[in-house]
SEDRENFI-149083 format. One record per atom (N, C-alpha, C): atom name; chain; x, y, z. Coordinates in Angstrom, 1 decimal, m for minus. Each point is the difference from the previous one (the first is absolute). Layout:
# SEDRENFI-149083
SITE   atom   mol     east    north       up
SITE     CA     A        X        Y        Z
...
//
This chain:
# SEDRENFI-149083
SITE   atom   mol     east    north       up
SITE      N     A    194.7   m103.7    m92.4
SITE     CA     A     m1.0      1.0      0.0
SITE      C     A     m0.2      0.5     m1.5
SITE      N     A     m1.3      0.2     m0.3
SITE     CA     A     m0.3      0.3     m1.4
SITE      C     A      0.5      1.4     m0.4
SITE      N     A      0.0      0.9      1.0
SITE     CA     A      0.4      1.4     m0.3
SITE      C     A      1.5      0.1     m0.6
SITE      N     A      0.8     m1.0      0.4
SITE     CA     A      1.4      0.0     m0.5
SITE      C     A      0.1     m0.4     m1.4
SITE      N     A     m1.1     m0.6     m0.6
SITE     CA     A      0.0     m0.4     m1.4
SITE      C     A     m0.5      1.2     m0.9
SITE      N     A     m0.3      1.1      0.6
SITE     CA     A     m0.5      1.2     m0.7
SITE      C     A      1.3      0.7     m0.5
SITE      N     A      0.4     m0.3     m1.3
SITE     CA     A      1.3      0.5     m0.5
SITE      C     A      0.0      1.6     m0.1
SITE      N     A     m1.1      0.6     m0.5
SITE     CA     A      0.1      1.5      0.0
SITE      C     A      0.2      0.6      1.4
SITE      N     A     m0.6     m0.5      1.0
SITE     CA     A      0.1      0.5      1.4
SITE      C     A      1.5     m0.3      0.5
SITE      N     A      0.5     m1.2     m0.3
SITE     CA     A      1.3     m0.3      0.5
SITE      C     A      1.1      0.9     m0.7
SITE      N     A     m0.2      0.3     m1.3
SITE     CA     A      0.9      0.8     m0.8
SITE      C     A     m0.1      1.4      0.6
SITE      N     A     m1.2      0.6      0.3
SITE     CA     A     m0.1      1.3      0.5
SITE      C     A      0.7      0.1      1.4
SITE      N     A     m0.2     m1.0      0.8
SITE     CA     A      0.6      0.0      1.4
SITE      C     A      1.5      0.0     m0.1
SITE      N     A      0.5     m0.9     m1.0
SITE     CA     A      1.4      0.0     m0.2
SITE      C     A      0.6      1.3     m0.5
SITE      N     A     m0.8      0.7     m0.9
SITE     CA     A      0.5      1.3     m0.5
SITE      C     A      0.1      1.0      1.1
SITE      N     A     m0.9      0.0      1.0
SITE     CA     A      0.1      0.9      1.1
SITE      C     A      1.3     m0.3      0.8
SITE      N     A      0.2     m1.3      0.4
SITE     CA     A      1.2     m0.3      0.7
SITE      C     A      1.3      0.3     m0.7
SITE      N     A      0.0     m0.4     m1.3
SITE     CA     A      1.2      0.3     m0.8
SITE      C     A      0.3      1.5     m0.1
SITE      N     A     m1.1      0.8     m0.3
SITE     CA     A      0.2      1.5     m0.1
SITE      C     A      0.5      0.6      1.3
SITE      N     A     m0.5     m0.5      1.1
SITE     CA     A      0.4      0.5      1.3
SITE      C     A      1.5     m0.4      0.3
SITE      N     A      0.3     m1.2     m0.4
SITE     CA     A      1.4     m0.5      0.3
SITE      C     A      1.0      0.7     m0.9
SITE      N     A     m0.3      0.2     m1.3
SITE     CA     A      0.9      0.6     m0.9
SITE      C     A      0.3      1.5      0.3
SITE      N     A     m0.8      0.6      0.8
SITE     CA     A      0.2      1.4      0.4
SITE      C     A      1.3      0.1      0.7
SITE      N     A      0.4     m1.0      0.8
SITE     CA     A      1.2      0.0      0.8
SITE      C     A      1.2      0.1     m0.8
SITE      N     A      0.3     m0.9     m0.9
SITE     CA     A      1.2      0.2     m0.8
SITE      C     A      0.0      1.2     m0.9
SITE      N     A     m1.2      0.4     m0.5
SITE     CA     A      0.0      1.2     m0.8
SITE      C     A      0.4      1.2      0.8
SITE      N     A     m0.6      0.1      1.2
SITE     CA     A      0.4      1.1      0.9
SITE      C     A      1.5      0.0      0.3
SITE      N     A      0.5     m1.2      0.3
SITE     CA     A      1.4     m0.2      0.3
SITE      C     A      0.9      0.5     m1.2
SITE      N     A     m0.4     m0.3     m1.2
SITE     CA     A      0.7      0.4     m1.2
SITE      C     A      0.1      1.5     m0.1
SITE      N     A     m1.1      0.7      0.4
SITE     CA     A      0.0      1.4     m0.1
SITE      C     A      0.7      0.7      1.2
SITE      N     A     m0.3     m0.5      1.2
SITE     CA     A      0.5      0.7      1.2
SITE      C     A      1.2     m0.6      0.7
SITE      N     A      0.3     m1.3     m0.3
SITE     CA     A      1.0     m0.8      0.6
SITE      C     A     m0.3     m0.2      1.5
SITE      N     A     m1.3      0.0      0.3
SITE     CA     A     m0.5     m0.3      1.4
SITE      C     A     m1.0     m1.1     m0.1
SITE      N     A      0.2     m1.0      0.8
SITE     CA     A     m0.8     m1.2      0.1
SITE      C     A     m1.2      0.3      1.0
SITE      N     A     m1.2      0.0     m0.5
SITE     CA     A     m1.1      0.3      0.8
SITE      C     A     m1.1     m1.0     m0.1
SITE      N     A      0.0     m1.0      0.9
SITE     CA     A     m1.0     m1.1      0.0
SITE      C     A     m1.4      0.4      0.3
SITE      N     A     m0.2      1.2      0.6
SITE     CA     A     m1.3      0.5      0.3
SITE      C     A     m0.8      0.3     m1.3
SITE      N     A      0.7      0.1     m1.1
SITE     CA     A     m0.7      0.3     m1.3
SITE      C     A     m0.9     m1.2     m0.4
SITE      N     A      0.3     m1.2      0.5
SITE     CA     A     m0.9     m1.1     m0.3
SITE      C     A     m1.4      0.1      0.5
SITE      N     A     m0.2      0.7      1.1
SITE     CA     A     m1.3      0.1      0.5
SITE      C     A     m0.5      1.5      0.0
SITE      N     A      0.6      0.8     m0.8
SITE     CA     A     m0.4      1.4     m0.1
SITE      C     A     m0.7      0.3     m1.3
SITE      N     A     m0.7      1.1      0.0
SITE     CA     A     m0.7      0.4     m1.2
SITE      C     A      0.9      1.0     m0.8
SITE      N     A     m0.3      0.1     m1.2
SITE     CA     A      0.7      0.9     m0.9
SITE      C     A      1.3     m0.7     m0.5
SITE      N     A      0.7      0.8     m0.8
SITE     CA     A      1.3     m0.5     m0.5
SITE      C     A     m0.1     m0.7     m1.3
SITE      N     A      1.1     m0.4     m0.6
SITE     CA     A      0.1     m0.6     m1.3
SITE      C     A      0.2     m1.5      0.1
SITE      N     A     m0.8     m0.8     m0.6
SITE     CA     A     m1.2      0.2     m0.8
SITE      C     A     m1.2      0.0      0.9
SITE      N     A     m1.1      0.4     m0.5
SITE     CA     A     m1.3      0.1      0.7
SITE      C     A     m0.5     m1.5      0.1
SITE      N     A     m0.2     m0.4      1.2
SITE     CA     A     m0.6     m1.4      0.1
SITE      C     A     m1.5      0.0     m0.3
SITE      N     A     m0.6      1.2      0.1
SITE     CA     A     m1.4      0.1     m0.4
SITE      C     A     m0.1     m0.3     m1.5
SITE      N     A      0.8      0.7     m0.7
SITE     CA     A      0.0     m0.1     m1.5
SITE      C     A      0.4     m1.4     m0.4
SITE      N     A      1.0     m0.6      0.6
SITE     CA     A      0.4     m1.4     m0.3
SITE      C     A     m1.1     m0.9      0.3
SITE      N     A     m0.7      0.1      1.1
SITE     CA     A     m1.1     m0.9      0.3
SITE      C     A     m1.2      0.1     m1.1
SITE      N     A     m0.4      1.2     m0.3
SITE     CA     A     m1.2      0.1     m0.8
SITE      C     A      0.4     m0.4     m1.5
SITE      N     A      1.2      0.4     m0.4
SITE     CA     A      0.3     m0.4     m1.4
SITE      C     A      0.3     m1.4     m0.2
SITE      N     A      0.6     m0.7      1.0
SITE     CA     A      0.2     m1.4     m0.1
SITE      C     A     m1.4     m0.7      0.1
SITE      N     A     m0.9      0.4      0.8
SITE     CA     A     m1.3     m0.6      0.1
SITE      C     A     m0.7      0.2     m1.4
SITE      N     A      0.0      1.2     m0.5
SITE     CA     A     m0.7      0.2     m1.3
SITE      C     A      0.6     m0.8     m1.1
SITE      N     A      1.3     m0.1      0.0
SITE     CA     A      0.7     m0.9     m1.1
SITE      C     A     m0.4     m1.4      0.2
SITE      N     A      0.0     m0.5      1.2
SITE     CA     A     m0.4     m1.4      0.3
SITE      C     A     m1.5     m0.2     m0.4
SITE      N     A     m0.8      0.9      0.3
SITE     CA     A     m1.4     m0.1     m0.4
SITE      C     A     m0.1     m0.1     m1.5
SITE      N     A      0.8      0.8     m0.7
SITE     CA     A      0.0      0.0     m1.5
SITE      C     A      0.4     m1.4     m0.5
SITE      N     A      1.0     m0.6      0.6
SITE     CA     A      0.4     m1.3     m0.4
SITE      C     A     m1.1     m1.1      0.3
SITE      N     A     m0.6      0.2      1.2
SITE     CA     A     m1.0     m1.0      0.4
SITE      C     A     m1.4      0.1     m0.8
SITE      N     A     m0.4      1.3     m0.2
SITE     CA     A     m1.3      0.2     m0.5
SITE      C     A     m0.1      0.7     m1.3
SITE      N     A      1.1      0.6     m0.5
SITE     CA     A      0.1      0.7     m1.3
SITE      C     A     m0.3      1.5      0.3
SITE      N     A      0.5      0.8     m1.0
SITE     CA     A     m0.2      1.4      0.2
SITE      C     A     m1.4      0.5     m0.4
SITE      N     A     m0.8     m0.8     m0.5
SITE     CA     A     m1.4      0.4     m0.3
SITE      C     A     m1.0     m0.4      1.1
SITE      N     A      0.5     m0.6      1.1
SITE     CA     A     m0.8     m0.4      1.1
SITE      C     A     m0.4      1.2      0.9
SITE      N     A     m1.2     m0.2      0.7
SITE     CA     A     m0.4      1.1      0.9
SITE      C     A      0.9      0.1      1.2
SITE      N     A      0.5     m1.2      0.5
SITE     CA     A      0.9      0.1      1.1
SITE      C     A      1.3      0.7     m0.3
SITE      N     A      0.5     m0.1     m1.3
SITE     CA     A      1.2      0.8     m0.4
SITE      C     A     m0.3      1.5      0.0
SITE      N     A     m1.2      0.4     m0.4
SITE     CA     A     m0.4      1.4      0.0
SITE      C     A     m0.1      0.5      1.4
SITE      N     A     m0.5     m0.8      0.9
SITE     CA     A     m0.1      0.4      1.5
SITE      C     A      1.4      0.1      0.5
SITE      N     A      0.8     m0.9     m0.3
SITE     CA     A      1.4      0.0      0.5
SITE      C     A      0.8      1.2     m0.5
SITE      N     A     m0.2      0.2     m1.3
SITE     CA     A      0.7      1.2     m0.6
SITE      C     A     m0.4      1.3      0.6
SITE      N     A     m1.3      0.2      0.2
SITE     CA     A     m0.4      1.2      0.7
SITE      C     A      0.5      0.1      1.4
SITE      N     A     m0.1     m1.1      0.7
SITE     CA     A      0.6      0.0      1.4
SITE      C     A      1.5      0.4     m0.1
SITE      N     A      0.7     m0.5     m0.9
SITE     CA     A      1.4      0.3     m0.2
SITE      C     A      0.2      1.5     m0.3
SITE      N     A     m0.7      0.5     m0.9
SITE     CA     A      0.2      1.4     m0.4
SITE      C     A     m0.4      0.9      1.2
SITE      N     A     m1.1     m0.3      0.6
SITE     CA     A     m0.3      0.9      1.2
SITE      C     A      1.0     m0.1      1.1
SITE      N     A      0.4     m1.2      0.3
SITE     CA     A      1.0     m0.2      1.0
SITE      C     A      1.3      0.7     m0.3
SITE      N     A      0.5     m0.1     m1.2
SITE     CA     A      1.2      0.7     m0.4
SITE      C     A     m0.1      1.5      0.0
SITE      N     A     m1.2      0.5     m0.4
SITE     CA     A     m0.3      1.4      0.0
SITE      C     A      0.0      0.5      1.4
SITE      N     A     m0.7     m0.7      0.9
SITE     CA     A      0.0      0.5      1.4
SITE      C     A      1.4     m0.2      0.6
SITE      N     A      0.7     m1.0     m0.3
SITE     CA     A      1.4     m0.1      0.6
SITE      C     A      0.8      1.2     m0.3
SITE      N     A     m0.1      0.6     m1.2
SITE     CA     A      0.8      1.2     m0.3
SITE      C     A     m0.7      1.2      0.5
SITE      N     A     m1.3      0.1     m0.1
SITE     CA     A     m0.7      1.2      0.4
SITE      C     A      0.0      0.1      1.5
SITE      N     A     m0.3     m1.1      0.7
SITE     CA     A      0.0      0.1      1.5
SITE      C     A      1.4      0.3      0.6
SITE      N     A      1.0     m0.6     m0.6
SITE     CA     A      1.3      0.3      0.5
SITE      C     A      0.4      1.5     m0.2
SITE      N     A     m0.4      0.5     m1.1
SITE     CA     A      0.3      1.5     m0.3
SITE      C     A     m0.8      0.8      1.0
SITE      N     A     m1.2     m0.3      0.1
SITE     CA     A     m0.9      0.8      0.9
SITE      C     A      0.4     m0.1      1.4
SITE      N     A      0.5     m1.2      0.4
SITE     CA     A      0.5     m0.1      1.4
SITE      C     A      1.2      0.9      0.3
SITE      N     A      0.8      0.1     m1.0
SITE     CA     A      1.2      1.0      0.1
SITE      C     A     m0.5      1.4      0.1
SITE      N     A     m1.0      0.3     m0.9
SITE     CA     A     m0.6      1.4      0.0
SITE      C     A     m0.6      0.3      1.4
SITE      N     A     m0.7     m1.0      0.5
SITE     CA     A     m0.7      0.2      1.3
SITE      C     A      1.1      0.2      1.1
SITE      N     A      1.1     m0.7     m0.1
SITE     CA     A      1.0      0.2      1.0
SITE      C     A      0.6      1.4      0.0
SITE      N     A      0.2      0.5     m1.2
SITE     CA     A      0.4      1.4     m0.2
SITE      C     A     m1.0      1.0      0.6
SITE      N     A     m1.3     m0.3     m0.2
SITE     CA     A     m1.1      0.8      0.5
SITE      C     A      0.0      0.0      1.5
SITE      N     A      0.1     m1.2      0.6
SITE     CA     A      0.0     m0.2      1.4
SITE      C     A      1.1      0.8      0.7
SITE      N     A      1.2     m0.1     m0.6
SITE     CA     A      1.1      0.7      0.5
SITE      C     A     m0.2      1.5     m0.1
SITE      N     A     m0.6      0.5     m1.1
SITE     CA     A     m0.3      1.4     m0.1
SITE      C     A     m1.1      0.4      1.1
SITE      N     A     m1.0     m0.9      0.2
SITE     CA     A     m1.0      0.3      1.0
SITE      C     A      0.6      0.1      1.4
SITE      N     A      1.0     m0.8      0.3
SITE     CA     A      0.7      0.1      1.3
SITE      C     A      0.6      1.3      0.2
SITE      N     A      0.7      0.5     m1.1
SITE     CA     A      0.6      1.3      0.1
SITE      C     A     m1.1      1.1      0.1
SITE      N     A     m1.1     m0.2     m0.8
SITE     CA     A     m1.1      1.0      0.1
SITE      C     A     m0.6      0.1      1.3
SITE      N     A     m0.2     m1.2      0.7
SITE     CA     A     m0.6      0.0      1.3
SITE      C     A      0.9      0.8      1.0
SITE      N     A      1.3     m0.2     m0.1
SITE     CA     A      0.9      0.8      0.9
SITE      C     A     m0.2      1.5     m0.3
SITE      N     A      0.0      0.4     m1.2
SITE     CA     A     m0.2      1.4     m0.4
SITE      C     A     m1.4      0.5      0.5
SITE      N     A     m1.0     m0.9     m0.2
SITE     CA     A     m1.4      0.3      0.5
SITE      C     A      0.0      0.3      1.5
SITE      N     A      0.6     m0.9      0.7
SITE     CA     A      0.1      0.2      1.5
SITE      C     A      0.6      1.3      0.4
SITE      N     A      1.1      0.3     m0.7
SITE     CA     A      0.6      1.3      0.3
SITE      C     A     m0.9      1.2     m0.4
SITE      N     A     m0.7     m0.2     m1.1
SITE     CA     A     m0.9      1.1     m0.4
SITE      C     A     m1.2      0.2      0.9
SITE      N     A     m0.5     m1.1      0.6
SITE     CA     A     m1.2      0.1      0.8
SITE      C     A      0.3      0.8      1.2
SITE      N     A      1.2      0.1      0.4
SITE     CA     A      0.3      0.9      1.2
SITE      C     A     m0.3      1.5     m0.4
SITE      N     A      0.0      0.3     m1.3
SITE     CA     A     m0.3      1.3     m0.4
SITE      C     A     m1.4      0.3     m0.4
SITE      N     A     m0.9     m1.1      0.1
SITE     CA     A     m1.4      0.1     m0.4
SITE      C     A     m0.8      1.1      0.6
SITE      N     A      0.2      0.3      1.3
SITE     CA     A     m0.9      1.0      0.6
SITE      C     A      0.2      1.4     m0.7
SITE      N     A      1.1      0.2     m0.6
SITE     CA     A      0.2      1.3     m0.7
SITE      C     A     m0.5      0.0     m1.4
SITE      N     A     m0.3     m1.2     m0.6
SITE     CA     A     m0.4     m0.1     m1.4
SITE      C     A     m1.5      0.1     m0.2
SITE      N     A     m0.4      0.4     m1.3
SITE     CA     A     m1.4      0.1     m0.4
SITE      C     A     m0.4     m1.5     m0.3
SITE      N     A     m1.3     m0.2      0.1
SITE     CA     A     m0.5     m1.4     m0.2
SITE      C     A      0.3     m0.6     m1.4
SITE      N     A      0.0      0.8     m1.0
SITE     CA     A      0.3     m0.5     m1.4
SITE      C     A      1.4     m0.4     m0.2
SITE      N     A      0.9      0.6      0.9
SITE     CA     A      1.4     m0.4     m0.1
SITE      C     A      0.3     m1.3      0.6
SITE      N     A     m0.9     m0.5      0.8
SITE     CA     A      0.2     m1.3      0.7
SITE      C     A     m0.4     m1.2     m0.8
SITE      N     A     m0.7      0.2     m1.1
SITE     CA     A     m0.5     m1.1     m0.9
SITE      C     A      1.1     m0.3     m1.1
SITE      N     A      0.3     m1.3     m0.1
SITE     CA     A      0.9     m0.4     m1.1
SITE      C     A     m0.7     m1.0     m0.9
SITE      N     A      0.4      0.0     m1.2
SITE     CA     A     m0.5     m1.0     m1.0
SITE      C     A      0.5     m1.4      0.3
SITE      N     A     m0.9     m1.0     m0.2
SITE     CA     A      0.4     m1.4      0.1
SITE      C     A      0.5     m0.5     m1.3
SITE      N     A      1.0     m0.9      0.0
SITE     CA     A      0.5     m0.6     m1.2
SITE      C     A     m1.0     m1.1     m0.5
SITE      N     A     m0.1      0.0     m1.3
SITE     CA     A     m0.9     m1.1     m0.5
SITE      C     A      0.7     m1.3     m0.1
SITE      N     A     m0.8     m1.1      0.0
SITE     CA     A      0.6     m1.3     m0.1
SITE      C     A     m0.2     m0.5     m1.4
SITE      N     A      0.9     m0.9     m0.4
SITE     CA     A     m0.1     m0.7     m1.3
SITE      C     A     m1.1     m1.0      0.0
SITE      N     A     m0.6     m0.3     m1.1
SITE     CA     A     m1.0     m1.0     m0.1
SITE      C     A     m1.1      0.5     m0.8
SITE      N     A     m1.1     m0.8     m0.1
SITE     CA     A     m1.2      0.3     m0.7
SITE      C     A     m1.1      0.4      0.8
SITE      N     A     m0.9      0.9     m0.5
SITE     CA     A     m1.2      0.3      0.6
SITE      C     A     m0.9     m1.2     m0.1
SITE      N     A     m1.0     m0.2      0.9
SITE     CA     A     m0.9     m1.1     m0.1
SITE      C     A     m0.8      0.0     m1.4
SITE      N     A     m0.3      1.1     m0.5
SITE     CA     A     m0.7      0.1     m1.3
SITE      C     A      0.9     m0.5     m1.1
SITE      N     A      1.3      0.2      0.1
SITE     CA     A      1.0     m0.5     m1.0
SITE      C     A      0.1     m1.5      0.0
SITE      N     A      0.0     m0.5      1.2
SITE     CA     A      0.1     m1.5      0.2
SITE      C     A     m1.3     m0.6     m0.5
SITE      N     A     m1.2      0.6      0.3
SITE     CA     A     m1.2     m0.6     m0.4
SITE      C     A     m0.1      0.1     m1.6
SITE      N     A      0.4      1.0     m0.6
SITE     CA     A     m0.1      0.1     m1.4
SITE      C     A      1.0     m0.9     m0.7
SITE      N     A      1.1     m0.2      0.6
SITE     CA     A      1.0     m1.0     m0.5
SITE      C     A     m0.6     m1.4      0.0
SITE      N     A     m0.7     m0.3      1.1
SITE     CA     A     m0.7     m1.3      0.2
SITE      C     A     m1.0     m0.2     m1.1
SITE      N     A     m0.9      1.0     m0.2
SITE     CA     A     m1.0      0.0     m1.0
SITE      C     A      0.6     m0.2     m1.4
SITE      N     A      1.1      0.7     m0.3
SITE     CA     A      0.6     m0.1     m1.3
SITE      C     A      0.5     m1.4     m0.2
SITE      N     A      0.6     m0.7      1.0
SITE     CA     A      0.5     m1.3     m0.2
SITE      C     A     m1.1     m1.0     m0.2
SITE      N     A     m1.1      0.2      0.7
SITE     CA     A     m1.2     m0.9     m0.2
SITE      C     A     m0.6      0.2     m1.3
SITE      N     A     m0.1      1.2     m0.5
SITE     CA     A     m0.6      0.3     m1.3
SITE      C     A      0.9     m0.6     m1.1
SITE      N     A      1.3      0.1      0.1
SITE     CA     A      0.8     m0.5     m1.0
SITE      C     A     m0.2     m1.6     m0.1
SITE      N     A     m0.1     m0.6      1.1
SITE     CA     A     m0.2     m1.5      0.0
SITE      C     A     m1.3     m0.3     m0.7
SITE      N     A     m1.1      0.7      0.4
SITE     CA     A     m1.3     m0.2     m0.7
SITE      C     A      0.0      0.3     m1.5
SITE      N     A      0.7      1.0     m0.4
SITE     CA     A      0.1      0.3     m1.4
SITE      C     A      0.8     m1.1     m0.8
SITE      N     A      1.1     m0.4      0.6
SITE     CA     A      0.8     m1.0     m0.7
SITE      C     A     m0.7     m1.3     m0.1
SITE      N     A     m0.6     m0.5      1.1
SITE     CA     A     m0.8     m1.2      0.0
SITE      C     A     m1.2      0.1     m0.8
SITE      N     A     m0.6      1.2     m0.1
SITE     CA     A     m1.2      0.2     m0.9
SITE      C     A      0.4     m0.2     m1.4
SITE      N     A      1.2      0.5     m0.4
SITE     CA     A      0.4     m0.2     m1.4
SITE      C     A      0.4     m1.4     m0.3
SITE      N     A      0.7     m0.7      0.9
SITE     CA     A      0.5     m1.3     m0.2
SITE      C     A     m1.1     m1.0      0.0
SITE      N     A     m1.0      0.1      0.9
SITE     CA     A     m1.0     m1.0      0.1
SITE      C     A     m1.2      0.3     m0.9
//
């Protein structure tokens, strides 16, 4: 099959498998516990996401050169993937803390609602917590900025 002759793809797939496998002895060296479930789990050292995208990008550099468009695409894909791998993991942990806090708050809320008939209406309202992220206007302006930069650069070059 022709797909197996695609060296950058094969290297990236190998990097994923290798990174997942190497987590087992690394974890064993740290904890002295052998955990084969690490091979199919997310997280841990090293990041298989990062291994995959950096190996792919390096292979693309070898195949097409660092001045190629496909290298630029691959590099941006790698940067975004690695940024999200760290950002998403951190945020997931923060969300877990928030969810645990919400569970406690719900219990307290249920206890407090028993006292509501004696409270004034303004005492019953609580502020909502804000979520992390961008407003739609911020996303839209970021998109326009990126498009404008490309037009400016290509306008200067061409």
